[in-house]
C-alpha positions as CSV (number, residue, x, y, z in Angstrom):
1,M,0.0,-0.1,0.3
2,Q,1.0,3.5,-0.6
3,T,0.1,6.3,1.5
4,I,-0.5,10.2,0.3
5,L,-0.1,12.8,3.5
6,G,-1.6,15.8,2.8
7,A,-3.7,14.6,0.1
8,N,-6.2,17.6,-0.9
9,G,-3.4,19.4,-2.8
10,Q,-3.0,20.1,-6.3
11,I,0.7,17.8,-6.5
12,A,-0.9,15.3,-4.1
13,V,-4.3,14.8,-6.3
14,E,-2.0,14.5,-9.4
15,L,0.5,12.1,-7.5
16,T,-2.8,10.1,-6.6
17,Q,-3.7,9.9,-10.0
18,E,-0.6,8.9,-11.6
19,L,0.0,5.9,-9.0
20,N,-3.3,4.7,-9.5
21,R,-2.6,4.7,-13.7
22,T,0.7,3.6,-13.2
23,Y,1.7,1.6,-10.3
24,T,-1.0,0.2,-8.0
25,E,-4.6,0.9,-6.9
26,D,-4.1,0.5,-3.2
27,L,-3.8,3.9,-2.1
28,R,-4.8,5.4,1.4
29,L,-5.1,9.3,1.1
30,V,-4.7,11.0,4.7
31,S,-5.5,14.6,5.8
32,R,-7.9,16.0,8.0
33,N,-10.6,15.9,5.4
34,P,-9.7,13.7,2.7
35,R,-11.5,13.4,-0.7
36,K,-11.4,10.4,-3.2
37,V,-9.4,10.8,-6.4
38,N,-10.2,7.1,-7.7
39,E,-12.7,5.2,-6.9
40,S,-10.4,2.4,-5.2
41,D,-8.8,5.0,-3.0
42,S,-9.2,4.3,0.9
43,L,-9.6,7.3,2.8
44,V,-8.3,7.9,6.3
45,K,-8.7,11.0,8.7
46,A,-5.6,12.2,10.4
47,D,-4.0,15.4,12.0
48,L,-0.3,15.0,11.3
49,L,0.1,17.3,14.6
50,D,-1.0,14.1,16.5
51,A,1.4,11.6,16.8
52,S,-0.7,8.9,17.5
53,Q,-3.1,9.7,14.5
54,T,0.0,9.8,12.4
55,T,1.1,6.6,13.5
56,A,-2.2,5.1,12.6
57,A,-2.6,6.2,9.5
58,V,0.6,5.3,8.2
59,E,0.5,1.9,9.9
60,G,0.5,-1.0,6.7
61,S,2.0,1.4,4.5
62,D,5.1,0.3,1.9
63,I,5.5,3.7,0.9
64,V,4.7,7.3,2.5
65,Y,4.8,10.3,0.6
66,F,5.1,13.7,2.5
67,T,3.0,16.3,0.6
68,A,1.3,18.2,3.2
69,G,1.1,21.8,3.0
70,L,-0.1,24.8,5.0
71,P,-0.8,28.4,4.3
72,A,1.6,31.1,3.8
73,N,1.8,31.9,7.3
74,T,5.1,32.0,9.1
75,E,3.8,31.7,12.6
76,L,1.9,28.6,11.3
77,W,4.8,27.1,9.4
78,E,6.9,27.5,12.7
79,A,4.8,26.2,15.1
80,Q,3.4,23.1,12.7
81,F,5.5,22.1,9.8
82,P,8.4,20.5,11.7
83,T,6.0,19.1,14.3
84,M,4.1,17.2,11.2
85,L,7.4,16.2,9.6
86,R,8.7,14.7,12.8
87,N,5.6,12.6,13.5
88,T,5.5,11.3,10.0
89,L,9.0,10.1,10.0
90,E,8.6,8.4,13.1
91,A,5.5,7.1,12.0
92,S,7.2,5.6,8.7
93,R,10.1,3.9,11.1
94,T,7.5,2.4,13.1
95,A,5.8,0.9,10.0
96,G,9.0,0.0,8.1
97,A,7.7,2.1,5.1
98,K,9.8,3.9,2.5
99,F,9.7,7.9,2.8
100,V,9.3,10.3,-0.3
101,Y,9.6,13.8,1.0
102,F,8.4,16.7,-1.6
103,D,10.3,19.6,-0.9
104,N,10.7,23.1,-2.5
105,T,13.8,25.6,-2.6
106,Y,13.1,28.0,-0.2
107,M,16.2,27.3,1.6
108,Y,18.4,27.7,-1.3
109,P,20.3,31.0,-2.1
110,Q,18.4,33.6,-3.6
111,D,21.1,34.6,-6.2
112,E,21.9,33.3,-9.9
113,R,24.1,30.5,-9.0
114,M,23.0,27.2,-10.4
115,Q,20.9,25.1,-8.1
116,T,22.1,21.5,-8.0
117,E,21.0,18.7,-5.9
118,E,24.3,19.8,-4.0
119,T,23.5,23.6,-3.5
120,P,24.0,24.3,0.4
121,F,21.3,26.1,2.0
122,A,21.0,29.5,2.9
123,P,17.4,30.3,3.8
124,N,16.3,34.1,3.4
125,G,13.6,34.9,6.1
126,R,11.8,32.8,8.5
127,K,9.9,30.3,6.3
128,G,12.8,29.6,4.6
129,K,14.7,28.7,7.5
130,V,11.7,26.4,8.5
131,R,12.4,24.4,5.4
132,A,15.8,24.0,5.7
133,E,14.9,22.8,9.3
134,M,12.9,20.2,7.9
135,A,15.0,19.3,4.8
136,T,17.8,18.7,7.2
137,M,15.7,16.3,9.6
138,V,14.7,14.5,6.5
139,L,18.3,14.4,5.3
140,E,19.4,12.9,8.8
141,E,16.9,10.0,8.7
142,M,18.5,9.4,5.6
143,A,22.0,9.3,6.8
144,R,20.7,7.0,9.9
145,G,19.5,4.3,7.4
146,D,16.4,2.7,9.6
147,I,14.2,3.6,6.7
148,P,14.7,3.9,2.7
149,V,14.3,7.8,2.2
150,L,14.2,10.4,-0.8
151,V,14.1,14.0,-1.3
152,A,12.5,15.4,-4.2
153,R,12.6,19.0,-4.7
154,A,10.7,21.2,-7.2
155,P,11.2,25.0,-7.9
156,E,8.1,27.4,-8.1
157,F,5.0,25.8,-9.8
158,Y,3.1,26.6,-12.7
159,G,-0.1,24.3,-13.7
160,P,-3.9,23.3,-14.4
161,G,-6.6,23.1,-11.7
162,K,-6.0,24.7,-8.3
163,T,-2.2,24.9,-8.6
164,Q,-1.0,27.7,-6.0
165,S,2.0,29.6,-7.1
166,F,3.0,33.3,-7.6
167,T,3.0,32.7,-11.1
168,N,-0.2,31.1,-11.2
169,A,-1.8,34.1,-9.2
170,L,0.1,37.3,-11.0
171,I,0.1,36.1,-14.6
172,I,-2.5,32.8,-15.2
173,D,-5.1,33.7,-13.0
174,P,-5.4,37.3,-14.5
175,L,-5.9,35.9,-18.1
176,K,-8.3,33.9,-16.9
177,A,-10.3,36.5,-15.8
178,G,-9.7,38.7,-19.1
179,K,-7.2,40.9,-17.0
180,K,-3.5,42.2,-18.0
181,P,-1.0,39.6,-16.4
182,R,1.4,41.3,-13.7
183,V,5.1,40.2,-13.5
184,P,6.9,40.4,-9.9
185,V,10.4,42.7,-9.6
186,R,12.1,42.2,-13.0
187,D,10.7,41.0,-16.6
188,D,14.1,40.1,-18.2
189,R,15.2,37.4,-15.5
190,Q,15.4,33.7,-16.4
191,R,12.8,31.8,-14.4
192,T,12.6,27.8,-13.7
193,L,9.2,26.7,-13.3
194,I,7.8,23.5,-13.2
195,W,4.6,22.2,-14.5
196,T,2.9,20.6,-11.5
197,P,1.6,17.2,-13.2
198,D,5.2,16.6,-14.1
199,A,6.3,17.0,-10.7
200,S,3.8,14.6,-9.5
201,R,4.3,11.8,-12.3
202,A,7.8,12.3,-11.4
203,L,7.5,12.0,-7.6
204,A,5.4,8.3,-8.4
205,L,8.5,7.3,-10.4
206,L,10.9,7.9,-7.8
207,G,8.8,6.3,-5.1
208,N,8.7,3.6,-7.3
209,T,12.2,3.3,-8.1
210,P,14.3,1.2,-5.6
211,D,17.5,2.5,-6.5
212,A,16.5,6.3,-5.8
213,F,16.1,6.4,-2.3
214,G,19.1,7.4,-0.2
215,Q,19.5,10.4,-2.3
216,T,18.2,14.1,-3.2
217,W,16.8,14.5,-6.7
218,H,15.8,17.8,-8.3
219,L,12.4,17.1,-10.2
220,P,12.3,17.6,-13.9
221,V,11.7,20.9,-15.5
222,D,11.9,22.5,-19.2
223,Q,15.6,23.5,-19.1
224,R,14.7,26.5,-21.5
225,R,14.1,28.7,-18.6
226,P,12.2,31.6,-20.4
227,S,12.4,35.3,-18.8
228,Y,9.1,36.5,-17.6
229,R,8.6,38.8,-20.7
230,E,8.8,35.4,-22.6
231,F,6.9,33.5,-20.3
232,A,4.1,36.2,-19.9
233,T,4.1,36.7,-23.6
234,I,3.7,32.7,-24.2
235,A,0.7,32.6,-21.8
236,S,-0.9,36.1,-23.6
237,E,-0.7,34.0,-26.8
238,A,-2.1,30.7,-25.2
239,F,-5.3,32.7,-24.2
240,G,-5.8,34.4,-27.3
241,R,-4.7,37.9,-26.1
242,K,-2.4,40.4,-27.4
243,P,0.9,40.4,-25.5
244,G,1.2,42.9,-22.7
245,Y,2.0,42.8,-19.0
246,T,2.8,45.1,-15.9
247,V,6.0,45.1,-13.9
248,V,5.0,44.9,-10.5
249,P,8.5,46.6,-8.9
250,R,9.6,45.4,-5.7
251,W,8.8,48.7,-3.4
252,V,5.6,48.3,-4.6
253,L,5.2,44.7,-3.2
254,N,6.9,45.6,-0.2
255,A,4.4,48.3,0.3
256,V,1.4,46.3,-0.6
257,G,2.4,44.0,1.9
258,L,2.1,46.6,4.9
259,F,-1.5,45.9,3.9
260,S,-1.9,42.9,2.7
261,P,-1.3,39.6,5.0
262,Q,-0.9,37.3,1.8
263,V,1.6,39.6,-0.1
264,R,3.5,40.0,3.3
265,E,4.2,36.7,3.7
266,L,5.8,36.5,0.1
267,R,8.3,39.0,1.0
268,E,11.3,37.0,1.9
269,L,11.1,35.4,-1.6
270,L,11.3,38.6,-3.4
271,P,15.3,38.5,-4.0
272,R,14.9,35.7,-6.2
273,Y,12.9,37.7,-8.7
274,E,15.7,39.9,-9.1
275,H,18.1,37.3,-10.5
276,H,18.3,34.1,-12.9
277,N,16.9,31.6,-11.4
278,I,18.3,28.3,-12.6
279,F,17.2,25.1,-11.3
280,D,19.0,22.7,-12.6
281,S,17.4,18.6,-13.1
282,T,20.4,17.1,-14.9
283,K,20.6,14.4,-12.4
284,F,16.7,13.0,-12.8
285,S,17.0,13.5,-16.8
286,S,20.0,11.3,-17.0
287,R,18.6,8.7,-14.8
288,F,15.2,8.6,-16.8
289,P,16.0,9.8,-20.1
290,D,12.6,8.7,-21.4
291,F,10.7,11.0,-18.9
292,P,8.4,13.4,-21.2
293,V,9.0,17.0,-19.8
294,T,6.2,19.6,-20.6
295,N,7.5,22.5,-22.3
296,Y,5.9,26.0,-21.5
297,R,4.0,26.4,-24.6
298,D,2.2,23.3,-24.2
299,G,1.6,23.4,-20.3
300,L,-0.1,26.8,-21.1
301,A,-2.0,25.4,-23.5
302,I,-3.5,22.7,-21.6
303,I,-4.4,25.6,-18.8
304,R,-6.2,27.8,-21.6
305,R,-8.3,24.4,-23.1
306,E,-8.9,23.8,-18.7
307,A,-10.4,27.1,-18.9
308,L,-12.9,27.3,-21.8
């Protein structure tokens, strides 16, 4: 049995679909209010802050995927995320289950150096420090060797459905609403974005590849890395709109953050939009050369068709 923790998010839903389609129908979905994705899914209600509930939810699992998310609230992250992960690791160890940790890049330096699996952690801000603490916890579990562990790391998302990201919120969602896209900070810096269905398919593949454990993996991305100017233009064309967008300077976003809690929570990430963002997934593509990666134009066309 394969178990997905945090089962209602976009990554988890697409992961559940891929696991069912390609690997197994014996899936357990765990969250406070889980919902079936496939008819054969089994559902377990559990609060990952409760160690006993987490242990019960994981019991009998062969593979456990940690895809749990929290709202972008610093105090909430600090108070809950490490406990959720610690409880899950202990439960996986008790069950003797393999552990797959879905991670982001908040702990990486927000500069122009290429991001590889060996990039040292240098978090900027409190949420970045939480993610660095969590990633370190998983790496320590991997080094302990009691259970097989792998880290699967993704850069910023863009994608269909209810994908939540800065790029979706500022560029794609306005286009869906017939409005002009907005570009954060600068439009001339290269960006690396991951198509959420690709991230989920790759996560399922890694979890079902025995020799992938004991390692950190960067999930596969289109290595062309368009600037936001190029991305916004492709997105506008996909929606049949004349290319055009508004650049929102960093000082404006900082000022808006004084009044908007949502924007305020994103301010620690703003430095990365001043630099090229180069996330390298060569390790994955070398190990899995036949894995199809969705290019930006095709991904945006899919979003457009979904919005019709």
